C-alpha positions as CSV (number, residue, x, y, z in Angstrom):
1,X,-126.7,195.9,26.8
2,X,-127.1,195.6,23.0
3,X,-128.7,192.1,23.3
4,X,-126.2,190.2,21.2
5,X,-127.2,186.8,22.3
6,X,-130.9,187.6,22.0
7,X,-130.4,188.9,18.4
8,X,-128.5,185.9,17.2
9,X,-131.0,183.4,18.7
10,X,-131.8,181.1,15.7
11,X,-130.8,183.7,13.2
12,X,-129.5,182.4,9.9
13,X,-126.3,183.9,8.5
14,X,-124.9,183.8,4.9
15,X,-121.1,184.6,4.7
16,X,-118.8,184.9,1.8
17,X,-115.0,184.7,2.4
18,X,-115.6,182.3,5.3
19,X,-112.3,180.5,4.6
20,X,-110.3,183.7,4.7
21,X,-108.3,185.2,7.6
22,X,-111.2,187.2,9.1
23,X,-114.0,184.9,7.9
24,X,-112.6,181.9,9.7
25,X,-112.4,183.6,13.1
26,X,-115.8,185.3,12.6
27,X,-117.5,181.9,11.8
28,X,-115.8,180.3,14.8
29,X,-116.7,183.1,17.2
30,X,-120.4,183.1,16.1
31,X,-120.6,179.3,16.5
32,X,-118.9,179.3,19.8
33,X,-120.5,182.3,21.5
34,X,-124.0,182.8,20.1
35,X,-127.1,180.7,19.7
36,X,-127.1,181.1,16.0
37,X,-129.4,179.1,13.7
38,X,-127.4,178.1,10.6
39,X,-124.4,179.6,9.0
40,X,-124.3,179.2,5.2
41,X,-120.7,179.5,4.0
42,X,-120.1,180.2,0.3
43,X,-117.0,178.3,-0.8
44,X,-115.2,178.4,-4.1
45,X,-115.4,174.8,-5.2
46,X,-116.4,172.8,-8.3
47,X,-119.2,171.0,-6.6
48,X,-120.9,170.5,-3.2
49,X,-118.5,167.6,-2.3
50,X,-115.5,169.9,-2.9
51,X,-117.2,172.6,-0.7
52,X,-117.7,170.1,2.2
53,X,-114.1,169.0,1.9
54,X,-112.7,172.5,2.1
55,X,-114.9,173.4,5.1
56,X,-113.8,170.3,6.9
57,X,-110.1,170.8,6.2
58,X,-109.8,174.6,6.6
59,X,-112.3,175.1,9.4
60,X,-113.9,172.2,11.2
61,X,-110.8,170.1,11.7
62,X,-108.4,173.0,12.1
63,X,-106.6,174.1,15.2
64,X,-108.6,177.3,15.2
65,X,-111.8,175.3,16.0
66,X,-110.4,173.3,18.9
67,X,-112.1,175.5,21.6
68,X,-115.4,174.9,19.8
69,X,-114.8,171.2,19.6
70,X,-113.9,171.1,23.3
71,X,-117.1,172.9,24.1
72,X,-119.4,170.4,22.3
73,X,-117.3,167.3,23.0
74,X,-118.8,164.1,21.5
75,X,-121.6,166.2,19.9
76,X,-119.2,168.4,17.9
77,X,-119.6,166.8,14.5
78,X,-123.4,166.6,14.9
79,X,-123.4,170.3,15.9
80,X,-121.3,171.2,12.8
81,X,-123.5,169.2,10.5
82,X,-126.6,170.9,11.8
83,X,-125.2,174.5,11.9
84,X,-122.5,175.0,9.4
85,X,-123.7,174.6,5.8
86,X,-121.1,174.6,3.0
87,X,-122.4,176.1,-0.3
88,X,-120.4,175.6,-3.5
89,X,-120.3,178.8,-5.6
90,X,-118.3,181.7,-6.8
91,X,-119.0,185.3,-5.8
92,X,-117.7,186.6,-9.2
93,X,-120.6,184.8,-11.0
94,X,-124.3,185.7,-11.4
95,X,-126.4,184.2,-8.6
96,X,-123.0,183.8,-6.9
97,X,-122.4,180.6,-8.8
98,X,-124.8,178.6,-6.6
99,X,-127.1,175.8,-7.6
100,X,-130.8,176.5,-7.5
101,X,-131.5,174.5,-4.3
102,X,-128.8,176.3,-2.3
103,X,-129.8,179.7,-3.6
104,X,-133.5,178.9,-2.8
105,X,-132.6,177.9,0.8
106,X,-130.7,181.1,1.4
107,X,-133.3,183.3,-0.2
108,X,-136.0,181.8,2.0
109,X,-134.1,181.6,5.3
110,X,-131.2,184.0,5.6
111,X,-131.5,187.0,8.0
112,X,-128.0,188.5,7.8
113,X,-125.4,188.5,4.9
114,X,-121.8,189.1,5.7
115,X,-119.6,189.9,2.7
116,X,-116.0,189.2,3.6
117,X,-114.6,187.8,0.4
118,X,-111.9,189.8,-1.3
119,X,-108.5,189.7,-2.8
120,X,-106.3,191.8,-0.5
121,X,-103.0,191.9,-2.4
122,X,-102.1,195.5,-2.6
123,X,-100.6,195.5,-6.1
124,X,-102.6,192.7,-7.8
125,X,-103.6,192.9,-11.4
126,X,-106.3,195.6,-12.0
127,X,-108.6,193.2,-13.9
128,X,-108.4,190.6,-11.2
129,X,-109.1,193.1,-8.4
130,X,-112.0,194.6,-10.3
131,X,-113.7,191.3,-10.8
132,X,-113.1,190.0,-7.2
133,X,-113.7,193.2,-5.3
134,X,-116.1,195.2,-7.4
135,X,-118.1,193.1,-9.9
136,X,-118.7,190.6,-7.1
137,X,-120.4,193.2,-5.1
138,X,-122.8,193.9,-8.0
139,X,-123.7,190.2,-8.1
140,X,-124.1,190.1,-4.3
141,X,-126.3,193.2,-4.0
142,X,-128.6,191.8,-6.8
143,X,-128.9,188.5,-4.9
144,X,-129.4,190.2,-1.5
145,X,-132.5,192.0,-2.9
146,X,-134.1,188.6,-3.5
147,X,-133.7,187.4,0.1
148,X,-137.1,187.5,1.7
149,X,-136.1,187.8,5.4
150,X,-133.0,189.9,5.1
151,X,-132.5,192.2,8.1
152,X,-128.9,193.4,7.5
153,X,-126.0,193.3,5.1
154,X,-122.5,193.6,6.4
155,X,-119.5,194.5,4.2
156,X,-115.9,194.1,5.4
157,X,-114.0,196.9,3.8
158,X,-110.7,198.7,4.8
159,X,-110.1,202.0,6.5
160,X,-107.8,202.9,3.7
161,X,-110.7,203.4,1.2
162,X,-110.3,207.0,2.4
163,X,-107.2,207.2,0.2
164,X,-104.9,210.2,0.5
165,X,-107.1,212.1,2.9
166,X,-105.3,213.7,5.8
167,X,-106.2,214.5,9.4
168,X,-108.9,212.8,11.5
169,X,-111.1,210.7,9.3
170,X,-114.6,210.1,10.5
171,X,-116.8,207.1,10.2
172,X,-119.1,208.1,7.4
173,X,-120.0,206.8,3.9
174,X,-117.4,207.4,1.2
175,X,-117.9,210.5,-1.0
176,X,-116.0,210.7,-4.3
177,X,-113.4,213.4,-4.1
178,X,-113.0,213.5,-0.3
179,X,-110.2,210.9,-0.5
180,X,-107.8,213.6,-1.8
181,X,-105.1,215.4,0.0
182,X,-106.1,218.7,1.4
183,X,-103.8,220.7,-0.9
184,X,-105.1,218.9,-4.0
185,X,-108.7,219.5,-3.0
186,X,-108.1,223.2,-2.6
187,X,-106.1,223.8,-5.8
188,X,-107.0,221.2,-8.4
189,X,-109.8,219.8,-10.5
190,X,-109.7,216.0,-10.3
191,X,-111.2,213.4,-12.6
192,X,-114.4,211.6,-11.6
193,X,-114.3,207.9,-11.1
194,X,-116.8,205.9,-13.1
195,X,-116.8,202.2,-12.4
196,X,-118.3,201.2,-15.8
197,X,-115.6,203.2,-17.6
198,X,-112.9,201.5,-15.6
199,X,-114.3,198.0,-16.4
200,X,-114.5,198.9,-20.1
201,X,-111.0,200.3,-20.2
202,X,-109.6,197.1,-18.6
203,X,-111.5,194.9,-21.1
204,X,-110.0,196.9,-24.0
205,X,-106.5,196.8,-22.6
206,X,-106.7,193.1,-22.1
207,X,-107.3,192.6,-25.8
208,X,-104.1,194.4,-26.8
209,X,-101.6,192.4,-24.6
210,X,-99.3,190.2,-26.6
211,X,-98.6,187.6,-23.9
212,X,-99.8,186.6,-20.4
213,X,-96.6,188.0,-19.0
214,X,-97.2,191.3,-20.6
215,X,-100.8,191.2,-19.5
216,X,-99.8,190.8,-15.9
217,X,-97.2,193.5,-16.0
218,X,-99.5,195.9,-17.9
219,X,-102.5,195.3,-15.6
220,X,-100.4,195.8,-12.4
221,X,-99.0,199.1,-13.9
222,X,-102.5,200.2,-15.1
223,X,-104.0,199.6,-11.6
224,X,-101.4,201.7,-9.9
225,X,-101.7,204.5,-12.4
226,X,-105.5,204.6,-12.0
227,X,-105.3,204.5,-8.2
228,X,-102.8,207.4,-8.2
229,X,-104.9,209.3,-10.7
230,X,-108.0,209.1,-8.5
231,X,-106.3,209.6,-5.1
232,X,-105.6,206.2,-3.7
233,X,-102.3,204.6,-2.7
234,X,-102.7,201.3,-4.5
235,X,-105.0,199.2,-6.6
236,X,-106.5,197.3,-3.7
237,X,-107.6,200.4,-1.9
238,X,-109.1,201.8,-5.1
239,X,-111.2,198.7,-5.7
240,X,-112.4,198.4,-2.1
241,X,-113.5,202.1,-2.4
242,X,-115.4,201.1,-5.6
243,X,-117.0,198.3,-3.7
244,X,-118.4,200.7,-1.1
245,X,-119.7,202.9,-3.9
246,X,-121.5,200.0,-5.5
247,X,-123.1,199.1,-2.2
248,X,-124.2,202.7,-1.5
249,X,-125.7,203.1,-5.0
250,X,-127.6,199.8,-5.1
251,X,-128.6,199.1,-1.5
252,X,-132.1,200.5,-1.8
253,X,-133.9,199.8,1.5
254,X,-131.4,197.2,2.7
255,X,-129.8,198.2,6.1
256,X,-126.1,198.1,5.6
257,X,-123.1,198.1,8.0
258,X,-119.6,198.7,6.7
259,X,-116.7,197.5,8.8
260,X,-113.4,199.3,8.1
261,X,-110.4,197.7,9.8
262,X,-107.0,199.2,9.6
263,X,-104.0,196.8,9.6
264,X,-105.3,193.5,10.9
265,X,-102.8,191.4,12.9
266,X,-103.1,188.2,15.0
267,X,-105.7,187.3,17.6
268,X,-105.1,189.1,20.9
269,X,-107.0,186.7,23.1
270,X,-109.2,184.2,21.4
271,X,-109.7,181.6,20.2
272,X,-105.9,181.2,20.1
273,X,-103.6,184.2,21.1
274,X,-101.3,184.9,18.3
275,X,-103.2,183.0,15.6
276,X,-102.8,184.4,12.1
277,X,-102.9,183.0,8.6
278,X,-100.4,183.8,5.9
279,X,-97.4,186.2,5.8
280,X,-99.3,189.4,5.5
281,X,-99.8,193.0,6.7
282,X,-96.8,194.1,8.7
283,X,-95.5,190.6,9.1
284,X,-93.0,190.7,6.2
285,X,-91.5,193.8,7.8
286,X,-91.3,192.0,11.2
287,X,-89.7,188.9,9.7
288,X,-87.2,190.8,7.6
289,X,-86.1,192.9,10.5
290,X,-85.9,189.8,12.8
291,X,-83.5,188.2,10.2
292,X,-81.3,191.3,10.1
293,X,-82.3,192.0,6.5
294,X,-84.1,195.3,7.0
295,X,-81.7,198.0,8.2
296,X,-84.0,200.9,7.4
297,X,-87.7,201.8,7.1
298,X,-89.3,204.3,4.8
299,X,-91.3,206.3,7.3
300,X,-91.2,208.7,10.2
301,X,-90.7,207.4,13.7
302,X,-93.4,209.6,15.2
303,X,-96.1,208.6,12.6
304,X,-99.0,206.6,14.0
305,X,-99.0,202.9,13.2
306,X,-102.6,201.7,13.1
307,X,-102.8,198.0,14.0
308,X,-105.9,196.1,15.2
309,X,-106.0,192.5,16.5
310,X,-108.1,190.1,14.5
311,X,-110.4,189.0,17.4
312,X,-111.3,192.7,18.2
313,X,-112.4,193.2,14.6
314,X,-114.6,190.1,14.9
315,X,-116.1,191.1,18.2
316,X,-116.9,194.6,16.9
317,X,-118.5,193.1,13.8
318,X,-120.7,190.8,15.8
319,X,-121.8,193.7,18.2
320,X,-122.6,196.0,15.2
321,X,-124.6,193.2,13.6
322,X,-126.7,192.8,16.7
323,X,-127.2,196.6,17.2
324,X,-128.3,197.3,13.6
325,X,-130.1,194.0,13.1
326,X,-132.5,195.1,15.9
327,X,-132.9,198.6,14.5
328,X,-133.4,197.6,10.8
329,X,-133.3,201.1,9.5
330,X,-132.6,201.4,5.7
331,X,-129.4,203.3,6.3
332,X,-125.6,202.8,5.9
333,X,-123.5,202.8,9.1
334,X,-119.7,202.8,9.1
335,X,-117.4,201.4,11.9
336,X,-113.7,202.0,12.0
337,X,-111.8,199.1,13.7
338,X,-108.7,201.1,14.5
339,X,-106.3,202.1,17.2
340,X,-104.6,205.4,16.1
341,X,-106.9,207.6,18.0
342,X,-108.0,205.5,21.0
343,X,-104.7,203.8,21.7
344,X,-102.0,205.2,19.4
345,X,-98.8,203.3,18.6
346,X,-95.9,205.0,16.9
347,X,-93.3,203.4,14.6
348,X,-90.5,204.3,17.0
349,X,-92.3,202.2,19.7
350,X,-93.1,199.4,17.3
351,X,-89.5,199.0,16.1
352,X,-88.2,199.4,19.7
353,X,-90.4,196.4,20.7
354,X,-89.0,194.4,17.8
355,X,-85.4,195.3,18.7
356,X,-85.9,194.2,22.3
357,X,-87.5,190.9,21.2
358,X,-85.2,189.9,18.4
359,X,-82.0,190.9,20.3
360,X,-82.6,187.8,22.4
361,X,-84.7,185.7,20.0
362,X,-83.3,186.3,16.4
363,X,-84.7,184.6,13.4
364,X,-82.7,182.5,11.0
365,X,-83.8,181.3,7.6
366,X,-83.2,177.6,8.3
367,X,-81.9,175.3,11.0
368,X,-78.9,174.4,8.9
369,X,-77.8,178.0,8.3
370,X,-74.8,179.0,10.3
371,X,-75.4,182.2,12.2
372,X,-72.7,184.6,11.0
373,X,-72.4,188.2,10.0
374,X,-75.9,189.8,9.8
375,X,-77.5,187.2,12.0
376,X,-75.3,187.8,15.1
377,X,-76.6,191.2,16.0
378,X,-79.9,192.9,15.6
379,X,-79.4,196.7,15.1
380,X,-81.8,199.5,15.6
381,X,-83.8,200.6,12.6
382,X,-82.9,203.8,10.7
383,X,-85.8,206.0,9.4
384,X,-85.9,207.9,6.1
385,X,-88.7,210.1,4.6
386,X,-87.6,209.8,1.0
387,X,-86.8,206.8,-1.1
388,X,-83.5,207.8,-2.6
389,X,-81.8,208.2,0.8
390,X,-83.5,205.1,2.1
391,X,-82.3,203.1,-0.9
392,X,-78.7,204.3,-0.7
393,X,-78.4,203.4,3.0
394,X,-80.2,200.1,2.6
395,X,-77.8,199.0,-0.3
396,X,-74.7,199.9,1.7
397,X,-75.9,198.4,4.9
398,X,-77.1,195.1,3.5
399,X,-73.9,194.8,1.4
400,X,-71.9,195.3,4.6
401,X,-74.0,192.7,6.6
402,X,-74.1,190.0,3.9
403,X,-70.7,190.6,2.4
404,X,-72.0,190.9,-1.1
405,X,-70.1,194.1,-1.7
406,X,-66.7,192.5,-1.1
407,X,-64.8,192.2,-4.3
408,X,-63.7,188.7,-3.3
409,X,-67.3,187.6,-2.5
410,X,-68.6,184.7,-4.5
411,X,-71.0,185.3,-7.3
412,X,-73.6,183.4,-5.2
413,X,-73.1,185.9,-2.3
414,X,-73.3,188.8,-4.7
415,X,-76.5,187.5,-6.2
416,X,-78.1,186.9,-2.8
417,X,-77.1,190.4,-1.7
418,X,-78.8,192.0,-4.7
419,X,-81.9,189.9,-4.1
420,X,-82.0,191.0,-0.4
421,X,-81.6,194.6,-1.4
422,X,-84.3,194.5,-4.0
423,X,-86.7,192.8,-1.6
424,X,-86.1,195.4,1.2
425,X,-86.6,198.2,-1.3
426,X,-89.8,196.7,-2.8
427,X,-91.2,195.9,0.7
428,X,-90.7,199.4,2.1
429,X,-91.9,201.0,-1.1
430,X,-95.1,199.0,-0.8
431,X,-95.6,200.1,2.8
432,X,-94.5,203.7,2.2
433,X,-98.1,204.9,2.4
434,X,-98.5,203.8,6.0
435,X,-94.9,204.8,7.0
436,X,-95.6,208.4,5.9
437,X,-99.3,208.4,6.6
438,X,-100.8,211.7,7.6
439,X,-104.3,210.6,8.9
440,X,-105.8,208.9,11.9
441,X,-109.1,207.0,12.0
442,X,-111.7,208.2,14.4
443,X,-113.6,205.3,16.1
444,X,-116.4,207.1,17.7
445,X,-119.1,204.7,16.5
446,X,-117.1,201.7,17.7
447,X,-116.5,203.4,21.1
448,X,-120.2,204.1,21.4
449,X,-120.9,200.4,20.6
450,X,-118.6,199.4,23.5
451,X,-120.3,201.8,25.9
452,X,-123.7,200.4,24.9
453,X,-122.7,196.8,25.7
454,X,-123.5,195.2,29.0
455,X,-120.6,194.2,31.3
456,X,-121.1,190.6,30.3
457,X,-121.1,191.5,26.6
458,X,-117.9,193.5,27.1
459,X,-116.2,190.4,28.5
460,X,-117.5,187.9,26.0
461,X,-117.2,190.2,22.9
462,X,-114.3,192.3,24.0
463,X,-113.5,195.2,21.5
464,X,-111.8,197.6,23.9
465,X,-108.7,198.7,22.1
466,X,-107.6,201.0,25.0
467,X,-106.7,197.9,27.1
468,X,-104.1,196.6,24.7
469,X,-100.5,196.8,25.9
470,X,-98.6,197.0,22.6
471,X,-95.2,195.9,23.9
472,X,-96.8,192.8,25.5
473,X,-99.0,192.2,22.4
474,X,-96.0,192.1,20.0
475,X,-93.5,190.4,22.2
476,X,-95.6,187.8,24.0
477,X,-98.5,187.3,21.6
478,X,-98.0,188.3,18.0
479,X,-94.4,187.5,17.2
480,X,-94.5,184.0,18.9
481,X,-97.8,183.4,17.0
482,X,-96.2,184.5,13.7
483,X,-93.2,182.1,14.3
484,X,-95.5,179.2,15.1
485,X,-98.4,179.6,12.6
486,X,-96.7,181.3,9.7
487,X,-93.0,180.4,9.9
488,X,-93.9,177.0,11.3
489,X,-91.2,177.0,13.9
490,X,-91.2,174.6,16.8
491,X,-91.6,175.7,20.4
492,X,-87.9,176.0,20.7
493,X,-86.9,178.8,18.3
494,X,-83.7,178.2,16.3
């Protein structure tokens, strides 16, 4: 096998983003399944006491850590105090905002750095995303070069850094210009992305805004304009691509692994099947459809929908750390955590599974809401490949279901109807890039990783996407988990 347990024996890990969706499950899995030394978790807090409180509330005492607590029993708190070290700081600041003692301890002792911190909102302000996703990497790489025993740096990216590129996308470092559509690459000259120029432009733009409202509006618009100019679908993808460029340009002799997940959804098996944090990824689509408020989807039914369970991403990350931590070559290796090539799922199948599930278990917005009109029946989704036709059908259908188009409808009903139409349109517009996506992500490096693992490692750190039964995953694992952990429904669904 790879020797996962042997590699992690008494190794010290430094992780940013340890209180985020992926970071929490990664920390829990390393603590529960490997003989790790210490895990230093950088926490955004005013002081050390605040960092300790956040770790206790969001990790140590959370439902997610119950399996770990059961494993250690009465020694759980002692194990946590010895192994899990909160560090107050801010990745957006020089020296990561840490005090000198914490920084010194990490510089002297850490063997692996895992960079998982990021803002993942697709259409966030350009200045906010630049600071959190790009400038932070410049600070982190400067700090990493001071660590005396560093064996590997791991960066959690996204598969969509490949932008508008079509066809089969291979696991290799990002090259500027290769994120373009094939027809544009062949016929057009495109502008070159310069990170320093983007930062300076944002700083200049921020000084001309007349109010905070205008600033937010202008920065969101600017981010989307710059993303489209350079060949990315949204501002988030653009800044994550910039982050990879920063790493590649500044890594020097540091061995680097970049993990590129596609759309991360809830845990498939462990530590809690169906566990997820926040209404994210495809979940707003699932919830809206389950409530009868999404009659159509902006996408093609035969397009591949690339979903990957959270625990598979975590297991793949741990296996890649062990493999390249042993090798310690000063190179950059990329891993796609994806399913579109190895176990493809199409939108027609996805919405069929949703239709089957919600036909018997529909969602309602509250327990007191009387189920009438659009809650009584879940209808099959309609597909459109252009926004105008999608919008026309959505407006007519939601008006019919809600009754807001009736001339005798109350003003309140009409207002609610307009709000639901606007939400459905904005939601599908945001996800248009995946609904009409023309690429699939090759996962050869990840498959090779699986084949190199021993049978025991394949069981304990399962990353085999081919075994996932998508109907069972959505109907028996993910949607029940979404209802429990995000919508906070009780065991008996209303």
